N, C-alpha and C positions, 0 to 999 in steps of 0.2 A: 811642381804642381801640374805642369803640362804633361810631364811624363806619366804621372799617376792617372791623369784624365785619359791619356791614350791607352794605358794599360786597362783601365776600367772599360773603355769603349771597345777594345779588342776582345776582352772577355765577354762583354755583353753580346757582341755580334756572333759569338760561338755559342749557340743555344744550348748544345749538349753540355759543354763545360760549365756554363753559368748555372743551368738547372741542377746538374749533378752536384756542384759545389754548394748550392743553396740547400739541397737535401742533406749534405754532410753537416753543414752548420746547424740545421734543424735537429739532427740526431744528437748533438752535444747535450741538449737539454735532457735526454734520456740516459746519458752516461753519468751525469752528475747533476742532481736536482738543483743545486745552487746556480747552475747555468741556464735557468729557465728562460732568461732573456733571449737566448739563442733560438728558442722556439719561435719567438716573435720575429727575430731577424731573418731566419731561414725562410719563413713563410712570406715575409715582406719581399725578399729578393725573388722568390718564385713568382709572385703576382706582378712585380715590377717588370719581369721578363715576359710574363704571359700576356699582358695587355700592352700592345704596341700601337703607335699612332697610325690611324687609317687615313685614306685620302679625304674622307668626309669631314675630318677634323675631330672625330671621336676616337676612342681608344678601344678597339675591338680585340677580342682574344685571338692570338696568333698561334696557330698549330697547338691548340690546348692539349690534345692527347699526347703528342710527342713531348711537349714541355713538361707535363706532370709525370710522364713515364720516366724521364731522366731524373727528375726530382726524386721520384720513388726509388730509383736505383741508388742514388746518393744517400738516401735515408735508410732504407731497409737493409741493405747489405752490411753497412757498419753496425746497425742495430742488432743483427743476428750473428755478429762475429763471435759471440760467446758460445755458439754451437761447436766451435773448434775444441772446446774443453772436453767434449765427449770422446775425442780421439785418444787412444787407439781402439775404443769400443771392445774392451776385453770381455765384457759380460756377454757379448754376442758372438765371440769367436771370429771376428773379422780378421782377415789378413791385413798387412800394412797397406797394400794397394786398395783393398776394399774400403778400409777406413778412410783413406784420403778421398776416395770417390764419394763416400757418403758425406764427408765434411763439405766438399765442394758443392755437392747436390743440395745440401742443407742451406748453407750460407747464400750461395748464388741462386739456387733454384727457388727457395722460399722467398728470397728477396725479390727476384724477378716476377714471381707469381703475384706477390702483394703489390708490387709497383704497377703491374697490369690492372689489378682490381681497383687500385686507387685512381688510375688514369681513365678507365672506361667511362665513368659518369661524366667526365669533362668533355666527352664528345657532344653533349647537349649544348655546350657553349657555342658550337658552330651555328646553331639555329636559334639562339636566344636573341630577343630584340636588343638592339644596340643603344641602350639607355644607360648613362653613367651610374645613376643611382640604383639600377637593377643589378649591375655587374657584381658588386660585392656579395649581395645576397645569393646570386646564381652560383658564384664560386664556392661560397660556404655550403650551399646545398649539395653541390657536386662532391666536395670533400667529405661531408658527412655520409653521403651515399657510399663512397669508396670505403670508409671505415666500416660501414654496416656490412658490406660484401665480405670483408675479412672475418666477420663474426658469424657468417652463415654457413650451414652445411657441415658435412662430416669432417672437413679439413679446417674448421673454424679455428682461427688463431689471432684474435684481436690484440696482439701484444703492443702495437705501436699507436695506441689511441692518444690523441693530443693531450688529454687530461693527465696522463701518466707523466709527461714531460713538465707539467706544471704543479706537481703534487706538493712542492715546498712553497709555492706562491699562495699562501693560505687565504689572503683576501679574494683571490680569484677562485680557488678551489671550493670555497663555500657554496658557490653557485650550483655545484652538482647536487646539493640537497634539494634544489628546486626542480631542475629538469634533467639531471643525470650527466654522465661524463661527456656525452656528445654535445651538450650545451657549451662546454669549454671549446670544442671544435668550432662551433658557430661563432663564439665571441672572437677567437683568434683570427678566423678567416675574415669576418666582417671588419675588424680593426685593421689588419695588415693589408687587406685588399683595398679598403677605402683610403688608407694612407698612401699606398702605391699609386692609386689614381689621383690623389691630391698632388703628389709630386709631379704627375704628368699634366694635370689640368687644374686651373684655379676655379673651382666651382664652390659656391657657398654651401650648397646642399651636401657635397662630399666632405667639406670641413666639419660640418655639424655631425654628419654620420660618423666620421672618424672619432670625434671627441666623445660622442655619446656611447658608441659601441664598446668602449673600454671603461669610460668613467662610471656609467651606470652599474655595470657588473661589479666594479671594484668598490663602489660605495655600498651596494647591496651586500657584498661579501663581508665588508668591514662591519656593517651593522649586524650581520648574522654571527660574526665572530664575537661580538660584544654580548650576545644573548647567552646567559650562563646555562650550562648543561646540568641536568639533575645530579645532585651530590648527596643522595640519601641511600641507605641500604648498601653501603660499600661492602665489597667482597674481596678478601685478600687472596689474590691469585698468583700462581707461579707458572712460568713457561719453562719447560725442560728442553735443553739442547744437548743431546748425548754425543754428537760429533762422530757418527759412524760414517766413514768414507764409503763411497759407492761400492767399491769392490769388496770391502769388509762386510758391509751390510747384508749383501745377498750371498755371501759365502756360507754354505751350510755348516762348514766345519767351525765357523766362528759364532754360530747361532747362540750357543749357551753363553758365551762371553758377552754378546750384545744384549741378551736378556738381562744378565746380571747388571750391566751398566745402567740400563734404564730403571730397573727395580731399585738399585741403590740411589739413583738421583731422585726417584719418586719418594723414597723414604726420607731423603734429606729435605725435600720440600715440605713434607708433612711434619717433620720434626721442627721446622722453622715456622710452623703455624699457618701454612697455606690451606685455605678452605677449598679452593678449586685448583687442581693441578692439571695442566694441559700438556700432553705428550704430542710429538710430531706425527705426521703421516707414517704409517707402517713402522712405528717405533719398534713394534714386534713384527718382523716380517714373516709371520706364520699365523696359523689359526690360534685364536686366543681361547685356550681351554686347559683342562687338567691342572698341573702344578702351577703354571703361569697365572691362571685365573685365581687359584687359591692364594698365591703370594700377594697379588695386588689387592685382593679382597681383605687379606689380613691387615694391610696398611690402612685401607679405608675404614675398616672397623675399629682399629686401635686408635686412630687419630681423628676419626669423625670427619674425614674429608671426602671429596668427590674427585675421582680421577677420570679425565677424558683420555681414552685409549685409542691409538691408531693401530689397526691390525688387519689381516686378511680375513675374509669370511667366505665360507662355502655354503651354497644352498641350491638344491635342485640341479646339481651338475654345473653350476656357474660359480665363478670366483669373483669377489668384490673387494674393492679397496674401501674400507669402512672406518668410521669412528663412532664411539659410543661411550656412555658414562658408566662407571662402576661406582655404586653408592655404598655408604657405610653399612647398610644392612645386607650387603653381599649381592644385591640384585643389579641388573643392568638395564639401561634404557634401550629403547628401540634404536637400532643402528642407523646412522646416516651413511648412505653409499654414494661414493664419488660419482657424480653425474656426467662429468666431462673427462673421461680417460684421455691421456695424451696420445694423439695420433703418432704412430711409429715408436712410441715408448711403452704404452700399455695395451695398445691394440694395433693391428695392421690393417689399415683401410684398403679396400679393393684388393684383398689378399690374392684372389685367383688371377686377376689381371696383372698384378705386379709380378707374380711368380712366372707368368708367361713372358712378360717384358724383360725381367731381370732374373734369368734362371739361377744365377749364383745365390740368390736369396734362399733357395730351397735347402742349400747345404749349411746354412747358418743356424745359430741357436735362436730362433724366433718363437719358440714355443711359449715364452713368457708373455708374448703380446696377445693375450686373450682375456684380459679382464673385462667383465661386463659392466655396463653403465647402470647406475641407480636410476630410478624413474621418478622419484618425488622428493620434495623438501621434507625435512624432519626437524622438529623442534626438540632439542634435548633438554630435559629438566635438570638443572644443576643449582644447588644452593638456593632453591626456592625461586629461581628465575628461568625464563625460557631462552635458551641459547640456540642460535642458528650457526651451523658449521659449514665451512668451505674446506674441501680437501684439495690442496695444491692448486692444480690448473683451474679448478672451479672458481677461484678467487679472481680470475681474469674476466669473468662473465657477470656483469651487473645484475642480470635478470635472475640469477640463482640465489640471491639473498632472500631469506624468508622474511616477509614484511612484518610478521607478528612477533619477531624475536625482540628480546630486551638486551641481548648481548650477542656479539659475534665472535666466532672462533675460527682461526685459520691454522690448520694442521698441514704442514708441508715437508717435503724432502727434496731439497735443492742440491743435494750432495754431488749430483752428476756434473754440476757446473762450477764447483769449487768456489774460489774467490774471484769471480768474473763479473762483468756488468750485469749479466743475466739475473743474479740473485738480488741485486739492488732494484732492477726494473720490476721483478716480481713483487718485491716488497712495496714498491710504489703503488701497485694495483690494490694492495690491502688498505693503504691510506685513503685511496679514492673510495673504496667500498665503505669504509667507516664514515667518511664525510657524507656520502650519498644517503646513508641510512640513519645518520645521527646517533650511532651506537659506539660504545667502547668495544674495542677489538683486542683479543689476546692472540698473538701470533707465536706459534711454536714451530721452529724449523730445525730439522735434524742437525745440519751443519751451519745454521745461521741463514738469515738474520732473524733472531727472535726479538720480540719487543711488545710493548703495549701502545695502542693507538687510541687517541681520544676521539670523541664524536666530531671534533673539528678537523681531524686528520693529522694532528701533530703526534710525533712519535717520541717515546721515552724508553729508557732502559735498553737501548739497542745493544745486542751482543756483537762481539767480533766474529767474523766468519771463521770457520774451521777451528773452533774452540769448544770445549765442553763447559756448560754453564747452566745455572738455574737462576732465573731472574724473578723478582717479586714486585708486585704493584697492586694498588687498590683500584678496582673497577666498579662502576656504578650502573646498575640496571636502568634502562630507560624504555618505558612503554610508549612514549610519544613517537609519532611517526612523522617523517619528513614529507613534503609535498611530492617528491619523486617516488616515495614508496607507495603513494596512492595512484599516481598517473603513469608511472613507468616511462617508457621511451616514447611518449606521445609526441615529442619533438621531431621524431622521424616522419611525421606527417608533412613537415616542411619540404624535404626533398621530393616526396611524392607529389605534393601540390605544385612544386616548381616544374617537375617533369610534365605534368598534365597541362600546366599553363604554357610551357614551351611548345608542346604538341599542338595545342589549340591555336597559338599564335602562328605557328608554321602552316597549319592547315588553312587559316584565314588568309595568310599571305599568298599561298598557292591559288586559292579561290579568286582572290582579287587580281592576281596576275593573269589567270585564265580569262577572267572577265574583260580585262584590258585588251588582251590579244583578240578575243572574240569581237569586241567593239571596234577595234582597229580594222578588222576584216569587213 
């Protein structure tokens, strides 16, 4: 026992090791949803180290920026380890050395960048008033601000949002329908930080805060789970998973074979009575016209079904990654164009600057990185209901969900990442989007994972990765809107209010200090 205590104490004294290890534990919730408890444990250990005893008897944040930075290293670098599946980057013509360089830059570079963004808001803790009951709220606001920074700008990549690690903890997940995914971050931080301070100091107010910060959301979520979702006007839907591996999919010599595969699977779904058939992102990696259009139209006309097609679209000299519906009468819906092309995958941000900084990029096959972003949300009419679509990376951004939709669709191609944690993490985002909006969601993924997700965020009919499959399920349109669909991310007012409060307190402190010095003179 004494040996374990000494080991614990030795690890605690080594801030970097402790914080990094806490981040690694936190990341486990993102690798396997059933390990969601590690999200609580990792964050608890972070705050246990962050708040250290001060001479005044309170527990002040100790080196908050460095502590959270090392936590971020431990969290984000394992989280993005699936980027190694891109090696050897055959589609881009990289040499072995260049491929290794890009993998290292991706895993460690993106991980370090996001660790920095997460840690920056915690600098505010250095000037936050030292009040025990305020510290959990301050820490939660800082963490929420860090997650927001990861979702802003041209390099937005909010992959590691706390809600994703809790997507299988359904009583907690239901709270996203009230205030969105970042509300889960607030709950996690309030509970774990309060608990860490309770371990440090026996204050009644902290005990009450610790209990209520988790009990109230869990009771609310349980109540929301018990509210039945609409079960009228069911639509028999099919999600098609053709399993085209990344190098096969974009090989022009195999285009005909790939077309035949998806046409055959679409016909199979129609034969089995599917009214709505959803194909993945760029199921047809070409412009949808001519013979291809005629053959899909023949299926929709013969079987009276609607097919959601993923294909490329060219207009005005621009190329878009689009999805649209093909109806039984042969007409098409207005296309939804992917609004969040993947940085470095579908477009090259800061192209001119990067070419100057890394001249070898100019010799690579980066011409495909020029897809344009769509500019607006589009509701696709299908089987008499209004469906809102996400194309792949779009599903990571809560704000892209069309609030007036009655059904959600996710069309994606995760073939680049094969059967790695990345495809499961991407799937978890879809579960959060379904719960946020209270809608059924049909997810069609080229190599998996395809599934149906209920308005409560529970998944069914999950396919195995790297297999060809057609899955069937009944989905129910829902015109009712959640509170979150009305108010959006209004919860982000809290970090802003906290920053203003901290600034005012610091200004008041400096004024009082200046007055005391002047009076003493």
